[in-house]
N, C-alpha and C positions, 0 to 999 in steps of 0.2 A: 493549345500551344500558341496560336496566332493571337488569342486574346491576351495571354501573358505578355507577349512581345509588344502588343499594342499598349498595354497598361504601362510597361516600362518606358516606352517611347513617350507616352503622355506625361508620365511623371518627370522625365527629363525635360520635357517641354515646359513644365510648370516651374522647374528650378531655374532661376535666372542665372545666366553666365556672368561671372564677375569680370568687368573690363580689365584689360591688361594694366592700365594705369592705376586702377584701384588695387590690383594685386601688388604692384610695386609699392604703393603708398602703405598698404597694410604691412608689407614685409619690412619696410623701413621702420615703422613704429614698433613692430614686434621685435625686430633686431635690436633697436635701441633699448627696449625694455629688458630683453634677455641679456644684453651686454651689461646693463646696470646691475642685474641680479648676479651675473657671473663675477663682477668686480666687487660689489659690496659684500656678497656672501662668500667670496673666494671659492666659488664652485669650480673646481678644476676640470671636471668632466665636461661642463657646459662651455668653459673657455676653449677646451680642445675641440669640441664639436663645432662651435662657431668658427674657429680658425680653419678647420678642415673644410667646412662647407664653403667659406669664402675663398680659400686657396684653390679648391678644386674648380670652382666656377671660373676664376681668373685663368687657371691652368688650361681649362677647356678652350677659353677664348684665345689664349696665346699660342696653343699648339698649331692652329691653322694660320697664324698671322704671317709667318715668313712666306709660305707658298702663296697665300692669298695676295699679299702685296706684290709679289713678283708677277704673277699672272694677271692681276688687275691692271698694273701699270703697263705691262706688255700689250695686253688687249686694248687698253684705253688709247694708247698711242696709235696702234694700227687702225682703230675705229675712226680716227680723225680723217682718214682718207675718204670716209663716207659723208663728211660734213663740208658743206660749202664754206669758203673763207675760213678754213681750219686755222691757219696761222693767225688770222685776225682774232678769232675766238680765243685762242691760247694766250695771245698778247693781252687782250682785254681782261681775261680771267686773272692773269698775273698782276695786272695793273690794279684791279679792284682788291685783290689780296693785299697788296701793299698799302693801298689807301685805307682800308679798314684796319689794318695792323697799326698804322700811324695814328688813327683816331683812338684805337684801344689803348695804345701805350701812353698817349697824351692824357687820357682819362685816368690811367693808373698812376701816372706821375702827379697829377693834380690831387688825387685822393691821398696819396702818400704825403705830399707836402702839407696838406690841410690837417691831417690827423696825427702825424708823427708816430707811426706804429711801433717804432723801436724805443720810444721814451717811456720810462716808468714801468718796464717789464720786470725789472729785477734780474734780468739775464746778463751774464758777463761772458767774456771770451772763454772762460773755463768750461762753460756749458756747451760749447760747440766743439766739433772735431772736423778736421779736414777730410773731405771725401777721398776714397781710394782712387777714384778716377775723376778727372775734371776736364772741361773743354777749354780749348784755346783756338784762336783763329787758325794757327798752323795745324793743330790736330783736326780741326773741322775740315780744312781744305784737303789735307793729305789723307784723312780718314775716309773720304768718299770712295776712293779707289781700293778695292779689296786686294788682298795678297793671293787669294785663291777663290774658287767658286763655291767651296763647301763651308768655310768658316762663317761667312755672313749668316748662313741659315742656322748653323749649330749655336752660334752666339747671339742670334737675333739682332744683328746690326742692320736695322731697317734702312738706314741711309745708303749703305753699300748695296743692299738688295734693290733699292730704287734705282741706283746707278746702273746695275747690271740689267735690270728690266728695261730701262730706257734705251740702253745700247742695243739690247736684243730687239726691242720694238722698232727702232730705226733701221736695224739690219733687215728685219722682215719686210719693211716697206721698200727698202732698196732692192732686195732680191726679187720681190714681186711674186709671180705665179708659182715659182718653184718652192716658195716657203709656205704655200697655202696649207699643206698637210700639218705643218707645225702650228700654224695659226688655228686651224680647226681643233687640233688637240688641246691647245692652250685655252680656247673658249670652252671646251667640254670640261676641262679640269677646273676652270674658274666657276662654272655652274655647279660642279660637284662640291667645291669648297664652300660656296655660298649656301648651298642646301644644308651642309653639315653645320655651318655657323648659325643658320636659322634655327636648327634644333637646339643649339646651345642657348640662343636668345630666349627660347621658351622657358628656360630654367632661370631667367633673370630674377624673378621674385625670390626664389630660394637663395640665389647667389647674393642678392641685396641684403637679405636677412643676415647671412653669415658675415658679409663685409662690414656692415654697419655695427653689428654686435661685436665683432672683433675690434673695431676702432674704439668703441666705447669702453670695453673692459680693459683694453691695452693702454689707452691714453687717458681715459677718464675726463670728467668735466673740469678738474683742477687745471689740467694742462691747457684746456681751451681758455680758462680764465687768464693765464699768463699771456696767451697769444690772442686775447679777445679783440683788440683793435686791429691787429694784422688780419685775423680771420674775417672780421666784419668788413674790412677794406676790400679783401678779395671778393667776397660775396656781393658787396655793393657795386664794386667796379664791374664785375661780370654781369650783374643784373642790369646795370645801366646800358651796357653794350647789347645784351640779349634782348631786353624789353624796351630799350630806348633807341639806340643807334640803328639796329637792324630794322625795326618797324618803320623808323623814319626814312631809311634808304628805300625800303620796299614801297612805301607810300609815295615818295617824291621822285625817286629815280625809276623804279620799275612800274610805278603807278598801279600797284595791286593792293588788295586788302591785307594788312598785316595779320589780322585775326584769323583769316583764312589760312595764312601760312602756318601759324601755330597749330591750327586744327589739323592740318595735313602732316606737319613735320614732328608733332609732339612725340610719337612713339620712338623716333630716333633720338630725340633730345633726352627723354627720360631714361632710355637704355644707356646713353653716354654717361648720364649722371651716376648710374649704378655701376657700370662696368669700368669706368675711368679709362677707356681706351677708344680713341678715335678710329684706329684701324679695326678693332673688333666690332665697332658699330658701322663700319663702312658699307657693307651690303645693304643694311637697313636704310642708311642715309641715302644711298643711291636709289633705293626703291621709292622712298617718299619724295625725293626730288623729281623723279620721273613722273610720279602721280600728280605732282604739282605743275605739270605741263612742260617741263624741260625735255627736249628731244633726247631719246635714249643714247644716240651716238655721241652727243655732247656731254651728257651726264656721265657716261662711262669713262670719259676723260677727266672731267672737272672734279668729280667727287674723289676718285682715288688720288688725284694730284693734290687736292685739298687735304685729304686725310693724312698726308705726309708733309705738308708744308703750311697749311692754313691753321694757325694756332693763336687766335686772339686771346684766349684765356691763359694758356700755358706759356706762350712766347711773347706776350705783350703786357697784359695787365699784371700777371704774376711777377715777372722779373723786375718790372718797374717798382712795384711796391716792396718787393723783397730786397732790392738793392738799397732802397731808402732805409728799410728796417735794419739791415746788416750794418750799414754805415752809422746809424744812430747808436746801435748797441756797442759798436767798437769805437765810437767817438771820432769817426772820420768825417770831416765836413765835405759836402759835395758842392761843386761849382756848376755854373751854367754849362760849361763844356761837358761835364759828367752826365748831365741830363740829356744833352744832345747825343752823347755816345750810347746811352740807354735806348733812345729812340732808334738810332742807327742799327744797333744789334738786334732789336726786336723786329725791324722791318726786313733786314737782310739775312739774319741768322736763324730765322724761325724753322728752317728745314732741319736744324739740329735736333729738334724735339722728335721728329719722325713718327708722330702718331702713337707713341708708346705711353703706357701708364707712367705718370709723373713727368716732371720737367726739370730734373736735376741737371742734366747736361746743359740746358739753356741757361739755367741760373749760374752755373759755374762759368759758362762762356761770358755772361754779363759781368760777373764779379771779377774775372781775370782781366777783362778789358778795362774795367775801372780801377784795377789795382787794389781791390778790397780783399780782406782775408778769406781764404777758402773755408776756414773754420765756420764761417757764417752759414754755410750750407748745412752743417750739422745741427745748427739751431733750428732749422726749418723742417728737417726730415720727420720729426715726431708729429708735427701738425699736418704734414703733406697729404695723408689719405683723406682728411676732412675737407681741405680746400680743393683737392684735386677733382672732387666730384663736380663742383660748380664750374671749375676751369674747363673740364672736358665737355660738359653740356654746352658751354659757350662756344668751344671749338667746333663742335658738330653742327650747331645752329648756323654758324658762319659758313661752314662747308656746303650747306644747302642754300643759304641766302645768296651767295655770290653767283652761282650758276643761274639762279632765277633772275637776278639783276642783269647779267650779261645777256641771257636769252631774251629778256624783255627789250633791252636796248637794241638788240640785233633783229628784233621782230620775228623771232623763232619760238617764242613762248606761246603755248596753247593756253590762252586765257580762260577758255571754257573749262578745260581740265583743271586749271588752278582753282577756279571758283567752286568746282564740285568735288575737289579732293577731300578725303575724309580719312584721318588716321585710324578711325574705328575699324575700317576694313582690314588694316594691317593687324590691329589688335585682335580681330576675330581670327585671323590666320594663326595668331600665336596661341589661341585656345586649343586645348586637347580635343581631338576629334572624337565624337561619341561613337562607340562601337555599334 
């Protein structure tokens, strides 16, 4: 009996474990292939299967989003009491959020002006439709405050959940010792939710297969052809920020090795690419940021804060290029004042995205500020799943980069931990445990 067990253990030892990133890559390729088969052969059962797999993965991510955001923000605010110069850290974090947002939107505007993404597409106003809901500055400001404490959770209004969590966190700090039981409970619930979400993360390869396959069979390569310039602009703009701006800031401001950052943070970036959810990726983002040497007390504030407000992909690059695209399709000339408004909306209004899949609210906020037709949103909804993957990966990378920069500037970054951080450890945790 022992010999048989030993043989099975030896056999498992000889079978190499597939790295998590390789599982994701293989799933993306297989998903694209199956999506092509489902579309070209009109294989209905395969279309339904891909749709169900992708939908269930996103559903599993979203089911814990509302309570996760609430308890993460509440605990993160109370954790600031354990950090020296908490107000200074919070201010510096917000400042760098705004600086990098301004850089990102400038890159988006430059790319849009150079490439004219809306010209020659063959699209007209008839191809678009006004969204059922859209954002305005009045809606944004008044919509922060909920009408009751239940609706934000049932309707997944993350902005209102963040507001309630922030109020609760400040109240806990003000009450002090009497609120300790509530804080202990909140910390326990947060750990529980993060553990459940980590189980979901282990299903990411399967989810990526379904999501990519569904996007291919539903929208096809022909659609990408019509939006080729726009799609390329989004990917190029995000790539410049992700692989150009962030490494430059890490090297010059934080004075750390950018390659080491990607080595440590890559599991969160690749999960963001697949899941298309900053909030869904938040526990993993927090974990990789801690392993990159940022103190846990500060990380537990900065990452949840960033997951709901730090959106260089969705709230800076995307609305800048999308606004130029919509203006060109509808034949509306943009002036210098309009470009300045785009930058203003991106820097100030990014909280409207609230870390959820997609950036429709942010786009409608930008279009309404510029006075552009809301039907332009309908033109971009079809291509949104494809561009959203790169947008979200950029978002999550920024949500980890900024805490590292601030921690390095404030001399609280553990540089030895940063230099030894390895995302492979997280990938190993994502592997099924052998019985």
